Backbone as CSV, one residue per row, in Angstrom:
resi,resn,N_x,N_y,N_z,CA_x,CA_y,CA_z,C_x,C_y,C_z
1,MET,86.912,-1.903,57.452,86.333,-2.070,56.829,84.489,-2.535,57.253
2,ARG,83.614,-1.638,57.622,82.204,-2.766,57.181,81.273,-2.286,56.039
3,ILE,80.873,-4.380,55.719,80.804,-4.038,54.450,79.455,-4.086,54.626
4,LEU,77.634,-3.491,54.371,77.115,-3.248,54.470,76.085,-3.851,52.996
5,SER,74.569,-4.232,53.152,73.631,-4.584,52.427,72.972,-2.842,52.159
6,VAL,72.971,-2.508,51.055,72.319,-0.979,50.566,71.013,-1.013,51.163
7,PRO,69.477,-1.825,51.623,68.372,-1.636,51.904,68.057,-2.047,53.212
8,ILE,69.497,-2.096,53.980,69.935,-1.906,55.737,69.902,-1.498,55.537
9,LEU,70.237,-0.187,54.799,71.731,1.022,55.011,71.074,2.131,56.504
10,ALA,69.841,2.408,56.388,69.335,3.376,57.009,69.489,2.672,57.858
11,THR,68.884,1.633,58.406,68.710,0.940,59.948,69.705,0.980,60.199
12,ALA,71.568,0.540,59.974,72.249,0.290,60.318,73.152,1.643,60.209
13,LEU,73.007,2.706,59.746,73.601,4.221,60.458,73.187,4.475,61.362
14,LEU,71.384,4.124,61.335,72.115,4.579,63.378,71.792,4.186,64.048
15,SER,73.101,3.109,64.484,73.778,1.830,65.015,75.425,2.669,64.900
16,ILE,75.258,2.836,63.543,77.188,2.818,64.012,77.395,4.288,63.544
17,PRO,78.600,4.120,65.490,78.883,5.906,65.368,79.794,5.878,64.442
18,ALA,80.437,7.571,64.356,80.849,7.833,63.679,82.340,7.281,63.179
19,THR,82.878,7.596,61.884,83.522,6.712,61.322,84.711,7.441,60.792
20,ALA,85.544,6.689,60.801,86.891,7.519,60.144,87.761,6.322,58.762
21,PHE,86.734,5.842,58.815,86.665,5.155,57.307,85.911,4.660,56.266
22,ALA,86.305,4.718,55.114,84.791,4.378,53.745,83.889,3.254,54.212
23,MET,82.330,3.098,53.914,81.602,2.427,54.024,82.332,1.578,52.701
24,CYS,81.462,0.364,53.207,81.275,-1.013,52.026,80.722,-1.033,51.386
25,PHE,79.490,-1.440,50.387,78.147,-2.241,50.049,78.525,-3.522,49.042
26,GLU,77.253,-4.570,50.098,78.265,-5.226,49.348,76.861,-5.706,47.946
27,ASP,76.421,-4.542,47.801,75.242,-4.370,46.909,75.657,-3.810,45.227
28,LEU,76.585,-3.366,45.865,77.514,-2.411,44.908,79.128,-2.985,44.553
29,GLY,78.701,-4.447,44.654,80.219,-4.852,43.466,81.830,-5.183,44.500
30,ASP,82.702,-5.676,44.130,83.801,-5.826,44.738,84.645,-5.527,44.552
31,PRO,85.381,-4.571,45.522,85.168,-4.862,46.317,83.903,-3.770,47.236
32,GLY,82.739,-2.912,46.885,82.208,-2.426,47.086,82.599,-1.509,47.671
33,CYS,83.884,-0.902,48.199,83.818,0.307,49.135,83.773,1.742,47.985
34,THR,83.744,2.680,48.370,83.928,4.153,47.727,84.478,4.482,47.396
35,ASP,85.275,4.535,48.186,86.858,4.602,48.364,88.206,3.969,48.014
36,GLN,87.785,2.607,47.451,88.619,2.119,46.708,88.354,1.605,45.477
37,ALA,87.838,1.652,44.575,86.910,1.896,43.464,86.215,2.009,42.727
38,ALA,85.872,2.868,41.350,84.775,2.581,40.577,83.605,1.883,40.698
39,LEU,82.111,2.601,41.284,81.254,1.758,41.491,80.765,2.049,39.712
40,ALA,80.901,0.795,39.358,79.850,0.526,38.028,78.197,0.816,37.824
41,LYS,78.158,0.928,36.547,77.286,1.989,37.245,76.146,1.520,37.443
42,SER,75.590,0.274,36.832,75.230,-1.416,35.586,74.558,-1.145,37.221
43,ASP,75.845,-1.483,38.718,75.156,-1.811,40.157,74.620,-0.517,40.814
44,VAL,74.605,0.958,40.561,74.307,1.308,41.071,72.716,1.921,40.551
45,GLU,72.886,1.724,39.400,71.270,1.971,38.894,70.491,0.898,39.719
46,ARG,70.705,0.189,39.934,69.908,-0.990,40.878,69.852,-0.564,42.340
47,LEU,70.387,0.369,42.723,69.681,1.342,44.261,68.298,2.300,43.779
48,SER,67.820,1.561,45.396,65.905,2.823,44.741,66.998,4.672,44.834
49,CYS,66.468,5.488,44.811,66.529,7.201,45.450,66.825,7.437,46.528
50,GLU,66.173,6.456,47.832,66.713,6.869,49.077,67.903,5.806,49.148
51,ASN,68.134,5.126,49.046,69.492,4.299,48.999,71.137,4.871,47.784
52,LEU,70.740,5.748,46.993,71.068,6.869,45.854,72.136,7.181,47.365
53,ARG,70.275,8.288,47.875,71.579,9.539,48.747,72.289,8.906,49.784
54,HIS,71.422,7.766,50.247,72.764,6.548,51.712,74.695,7.410,51.432
55,VAL,74.653,6.161,50.181,75.770,6.231,49.601,76.543,7.069,49.780
56,ARG,75.692,8.137,48.999,75.953,9.890,48.222,76.005,10.144,49.430
57,ASN,75.620,10.398,50.444,76.098,11.096,51.353,77.054,10.098,52.534
58,SER,76.713,9.179,52.520,78.018,8.254,53.022,79.535,8.720,52.546
59,ILE,79.568,9.016,51.373,80.837,9.007,51.188,81.625,11.054,51.579
60,PHE,80.068,11.219,51.726,80.659,13.220,52.161,80.831,12.472,53.764
61,ALA,79.636,11.471,54.347,80.314,11.314,56.200,81.792,10.822,56.394
62,ASP,82.271,9.937,55.595,83.231,9.553,55.787,84.258,10.679,55.505
63,ASN,84.657,11.735,55.114,85.390,12.637,54.292,84.963,13.892,55.457
64,ASN,84.415,13.760,56.795,84.113,14.409,57.458,83.453,15.399,57.822
65,TYR,82.177,15.232,56.235,81.460,17.007,55.594,80.301,17.001,56.681
66,CYS,80.273,18.331,57.492,79.175,18.479,58.565,77.824,18.598,57.689
67,PHE,76.952,18.174,57.947,75.976,18.230,57.221,75.325,19.167,58.341
68,LYS,74.003,19.435,57.364,73.328,21.122,58.008,71.912,20.558,58.153
69,THR,71.173,19.288,57.537,69.795,19.273,58.102,70.084,18.123,58.576
70,THR,68.271,18.591,59.872,68.219,17.812,60.608,68.814,16.015,60.574
71,ARG,67.295,15.212,58.981,68.174,13.978,58.684,69.166,14.038,58.845
72,GLY,69.908,14.403,57.878,72.015,14.867,57.809,72.773,14.035,59.229
73,LYS,72.610,15.522,60.127,72.889,14.828,61.113,72.827,13.931,62.019
74,GLU,71.220,13.431,61.776,70.274,12.653,62.493,71.065,11.367,62.078
75,LEU,71.679,10.750,60.864,71.996,9.154,60.322,72.936,9.236,60.016
76,TYR,74.221,10.419,59.602,75.614,10.761,59.705,76.491,11.060,61.664
77,GLY,75.600,11.741,61.761,76.239,12.748,62.405,77.503,14.159,62.791
78,ASN,77.700,14.674,63.318,78.717,15.118,63.418,79.640,16.294,63.858
79,SER,80.005,14.991,65.084,80.737,14.496,66.013,82.294,14.446,65.573
80,THR,82.245,14.567,64.571,83.709,14.241,64.100,84.226,15.254,62.967
81,CYS,82.979,16.073,61.981,82.962,16.942,61.148,83.826,18.111,60.877
82,SER,84.540,18.667,59.770,85.489,19.182,60.140,85.271,20.651,59.109
83,VAL,84.397,20.275,57.409,84.327,20.343,56.853,82.405,21.506,56.418
84,ASP,82.167,22.382,56.696,81.306,22.920,56.102,81.007,22.802,54.800
85,ASP,81.855,22.706,53.659,80.968,23.147,52.202,82.018,22.436,51.424
86,ALA,80.411,21.297,51.292,80.683,20.432,50.617,81.419,20.596,49.165
87,ASN,81.726,21.235,48.389,82.905,21.727,47.578,84.542,21.222,47.881
88,LEU,84.468,21.847,49.623,86.125,22.080,49.840,86.232,20.021,50.544
89,VAL,85.248,18.789,50.544,85.519,18.136,51.359,86.880,17.285,50.700
90,LYS,87.203,16.620,50.866,88.575,16.038,50.586,88.133,15.088,50.018
91,MET,88.153,13.997,49.079,88.552,12.828,48.659,89.378,12.312,47.573
92,ASN,89.088,10.955,47.767,90.385,10.907,46.471,89.415,10.504,45.704
93,SER,89.807,10.256,43.647,89.732,10.150,42.502,88.116,9.294,42.715
94,TYR,88.095,7.602,43.492,87.270,7.078,43.498,86.019,7.303,43.676
95,GLU,85.962,8.449,45.407,85.372,8.850,45.707,84.664,9.752,44.808
96,TRP,85.232,10.590,44.463,85.111,11.713,43.518,84.173,11.056,41.895
97,THR,84.563,9.577,41.109,84.058,9.200,40.198,82.737,8.265,41.375
98,ASN,83.075,8.269,41.503,81.393,7.217,42.666,80.685,8.288,42.652
99,LEU,81.087,9.861,43.210,80.067,11.557,44.097,79.274,10.916,42.115
100,SER,80.273,11.324,40.998,79.651,11.483,39.372,78.292,10.731,39.028
101,THR,78.707,9.170,39.076,77.637,8.489,39.150,76.848,8.273,40.045
102,ILE,76.882,8.575,41.205,75.293,8.413,41.621,74.839,9.290,41.418
103,ARG,75.178,11.112,40.883,74.922,11.983,41.026,73.752,11.925,39.457
104,ALA,74.836,11.297,38.413,73.628,11.436,37.181,72.603,10.108,37.273
105,VAL,72.644,8.975,38.084,71.847,8.111,37.987,70.424,9.169,38.684
106,GLU,71.389,9.105,40.165,69.977,10.112,40.676,69.317,11.478,39.561
107,GLN,69.615,11.846,38.821,69.139,13.001,37.597,68.268,12.002,36.865
108,ASP,69.323,10.798,36.339,68.062,10.140,35.183,66.858,9.457,36.071
109,LYS,66.740,8.704,36.781,65.731,8.561,38.721,64.323,9.472,38.194
110,GLY,65.562,10.647,38.489,64.844,11.798,38.838,64.173,12.065,40.699
111,CYS,65.126,11.605,40.913,64.941,12.102,42.714,65.327,12.748,43.452
112,GLN,65.233,13.169,43.797,65.123,14.661,44.468,65.526,14.323,46.068
């Protein structure tokens, strides 16, 4: 398990090889791991749009999603990907709940 501060996530992702475990974020409570607990909406709301996008995409990366954009490929890599359709990515209930929370906050904030 890796625990990262969300503001340094972009830099950290560039130096971490593709992983087979979920990322954990110290700014998102205890444990702050996207696959182990539902993230508190109040914690998620404190994130910038960029960091919301990173946390959301890390959930997909942790579950072998194949990124299509150049930026997604550069940040998360596709070396271990196996799922091309985001709707077919297998996730546990915490991950689905966290994605829903993140997407709702992104919409509320008007994130692109």
